[in-house]
Each structure stands twice: as C-alpha cells, then as structure tokens.
C-alpha positions, 0 to 999 in steps of 0.5 A, spaced: 192 519 870 191 525 866 196 526 861 201 531 857 204 537 860 206 537 868 210 542 871 217 540 873 220 543 879 217 550 880 218 555 886 215 556 892 213 563 889 209 560 883 206 555 888 203 560 892 201 564 886 197 558 884 194 557 890 192 564 891 188 564 885 185 558 886 182 561 893 180 567 889 175 562 886 174 557 891 173 559 899 179 556 903 181 552 896 175 547 897 172 546 890 165 545 893 165 552 895 165 556 889 165 564 890 159 567 888 161 571 883 165 565 880 159 560 880 154 565 877 159 568 872 161 561 869 153 558 870 151 560 863 158 558 860 157 551 863 150 550 861 151 552 854 157 547 854 153 541 857 147 542 852 152 541 846 156 535 850 155 528 849 158 521 851 165 521 849 166 528 846 172 532 845 172 538 849 177 543 849 178 549 855 182 554 852 185 558 858 184 554 863 188 558 869 187 554 875 182 550 873 175 554 875 171 552 869 174 545 868 172 544 875 165 546 874 164 543 868 166 536 870 162 537 876 156 537 872 158 531 867 159 527 873 152 528 876 150 526 869 155 520 869 158 523 862 165 521 860 169 526 855 176 527 853 178 534 856 184 538 853 186 543 858 190 549 855 194 555 859 200 559 858 202 560 865 206 555 869 204 557 876 196 557 875 196 551 870 200 547 875 195 548 880 190 545 875 194 539 874 194 538 882 187 538 882 185 534 876 191 530 875 188 524 877 182 524 873 182 519 867 181 523 860 184 529 862 190 532 858 194 538 859 198 542 854 202 548 856 201 553 850 207 557 850 214 554 848 221 557 848 226 557 843 234 556 843 235 564 845 230 564 850 224 567 846 217 565 848 212 564 843 205 561 843 203 554 840 197 554 835 191 550 837 191 545 831 198 543 834 196 542 841 190 538 838 195 534 834 190 534 828 184 532 832 177 536 832 174 538 838 166 538 839 166 543 844 171 549 845 170 553 852 174 559 854 172 562 860 175 569 862 180 569 857 179 572 850 179 579 853 186 578 855 188 576 847 191 583 844 185 585 838 191 584 833 191 577 834 184 575 835 183 574 827 188 569 827 186 566 834 179 565 831 182 561 825 185 557 830 178 555 833 175 554 826 180 549 824 180 545 831 172 544 831 168 539 828 163 540 823 158 540 828 162 543 833 161 549 838 165 555 841 163 558 847 166 563 851 165 568 857 168 575 859 167 580 864 171 585 861 169 587 854 166 594 852 159 594 849 154 598 847 149 594 851 152 594 858 147 596 863 149 603 866 149 601 873 154 596 872 162 596 870 167 591 868 170 586 871 177 589 872 175 596 873 176 596 880 183 593 879 185 598 873 183 604 878 188 601 884 193 601 878 192 608 877 191 610 884 198 607 886 201 610 880 203 616 884 204 613 890 210 616 893 214 610 895 213 607 888 215 614 885 221 614 889 223 607 887 222 608 880 226 615 880 232 611 882 232 606 876 234 608 869 228 611 864 229 605 860 228 600 866 222 604 869 219 605 862 219 597 861 217 596 868 211 601 868 209 598 861 209 591 864 204 593 870 199 596 865 199 589 861 196 585 868 189 589 867 189 591 860 185 596 857 178 593 855 176 593 847 169 592 844 166 585 844 165 587 836 173 585 835 171 578 837 164 578 833 168 581 827 174 576 827 169 570 828 165 572 822 171 573 818 173 566 820 166 563 818 162 563 825 155 565 826 155 568 833 150 568 838 151 573 844 148 574 851 149 578 857 149 577 865 150 582 871 154 578 876 155 581 883 162 581 885 163 582 893 168 586 896 171 581 900 172 577 894 175 583 890 180 583 895 182 576 895 183 577 887 187 583 887 192 580 892 193 574 888 201 575 887 201 575 880 196 580 880 198 584 886 204 586 881 200 592 879 203 595 886 211 594 884 216 596 885 213 596 892 217 591 896 212 584 897 210 584 904 205 587 909 206 594 907 205 593 899 198 589 901 196 595 905 197 600 900 193 595 895 187 594 900 187 602 901 187 603 894 182 598 893 177 601 898 178 608 894 176 604 888 170 600 890 167 607 893 168 610 887 164 605 883 159 605 889 158 612 889 157 612 881 151 607 882 155 601 879 155 597 886 153 597 893 157 598 900 159 591 899 159 589 892 160 591 885 156 589 879 160 586 873 157 585 866 159 579 863 158 577 856 157 570 853 159 568 846 156 562 842 159 560 835 158 555 830 161 554 823 155 556 819 148 557 821 145 555 828 
C-alpha cells in the first residue's frame, strides 16, 4: 500500500472536483484512454524522465494533481519492469485525493500534502526538503505546475529543488502556459481560452447584478480570487534565471500540442476551474454561460490563425536542469 498523506472525510463537492479533473485528462476516467492533449504534452517529459531513471531511483512528482503525469510514468516503468520510490506532492485536497484513490494500492508510492495550517488557520507551503525528510531525489518531475508559482517565489523554489536533488540528479518540467520569444505565431498558450472566458464573463449582466449587491470589499476580494484561477502568464526566462541562480544548467525544448475543443470544454467545466464564472450560481445555467463564452473564445483563436474549427494549438515548453554541466 502507498504511504503518507491520505484524505480524511472530504465533501461530495471535493470528490466531484477531483473526478471531473481526472476525466479532463482521461476519457470516461479510464487511465488507458488519455486525452490526446494529455498524452502528447506529457510524452516529452515522461521520455526524459525515463532516460534518467534506473531501478530503485527516488523520483518526486511536484504538483501531482490527480496523478496524470505519475500515471503515465508508472505505465512506462511497468512496461520495463523497473521499480522506483515515488513521492507525490500537491496542495489541493480534492485533486490529490483522486490521485490517492487511483494510486493508493501501489507499493513504493508516498503522498505528501504540500500545505499546512497553523493554529490560527493560516495556510503555508511546506518546503520540499522537509517533505523528503532529508532524502535526495534522483529525478524530480513537475508537470503543468511551474506557471502557477508566483514569479517572486521562483528563486526559493529553485533552491528547494537544488537542495533536494542528488549530485547526479535532474529536474524535468513542462508547461503550456509560459510566454517566450520562440512561440510559433500560429499557436497560443494553454490557458488563453479560459482567460478569455473569464474576461467575457466579467461583464456578464447576471454576474454584474450579483456583484452589485455585495460590498465593494467583498466584490473586490471575489474578483481577485477568480483572477488567480488562470493567472496571467510570465516569461520562461523567470524560471531559467532562477534555476541558474540556484546552480542549475538548463536545456529548453518546445512542442505544439493540439487541444481539441471538446476537451477544452471538459477542462473549463471542472468545478474548481469553472469558478471563473462565480458568483453565478452553480448549475446548468452557469455551465451554459461558460460553454457559450468558450465558443466565442475558441472562435477568436481560430480566426487569429492559432487554431481550427475543432481545436487550438497550445505551445508547450520543457525544461531539463542539472546541478553543474550536462
């Protein structure tokens, strides 16, 4: 059995959120049927990880979510008959609980919730060194996570990665939501359609009416929270510079991945992500408003030459970092 964190009693809402995100990665929730975008975007990361893993390696998945990258990695390891110690790390209980449900029966898998609450209820992030209890990883992977880290926190996170790797260790990550000067002009960023949905819905008459009934302070707090769901992208150079300062040498590659419109709809309707439509009441009407806004956003992207009638082209960046030279 897996070890470490396991969810206590979680709500039906949290269970539904984890299930919905899992189904945004896997058709009908079947781990043998990954969506095209998940399979294609994760392939370079998994391949690079496999090239650096050997029997008994300690591997960390930083930002596990519902387990998408870990599932794909374990598939490849099982094919080769390689066993590892795998530490999964995430802050979001609803998604991480789904990962525990899927992978909780595997030996050698350890779960660490990356947040804690103090006595006054304030939440803080635990350091990677603490979560590994002094052990040093051979490989750290981080899929679709680093673009969610505030740029001001990147220097310290890079130091945590450096402190948590063995001398020959490697950090490997991917992201579809980073700015760069090498993104092809016929592609866009992973979350651009959903930021557009947020902007379309910002002036939705029903939303405006509900917000008008809140105090200015309450409305402002709500809007700032929603803006953090799909934060504005920053440059990949922020990550590269932080890694350099922490002693890493970096290699960067890229790939354009087709994201089908049907998959985009499933993605944005994941409950936690669909909160961009709040304070519209959860239900069929809110989902309808999101769907209609997404159609508008995707058509704009298509008209701009960055997609087709059935998909948009997302630009993914892959980073491989070692302490010292390659």
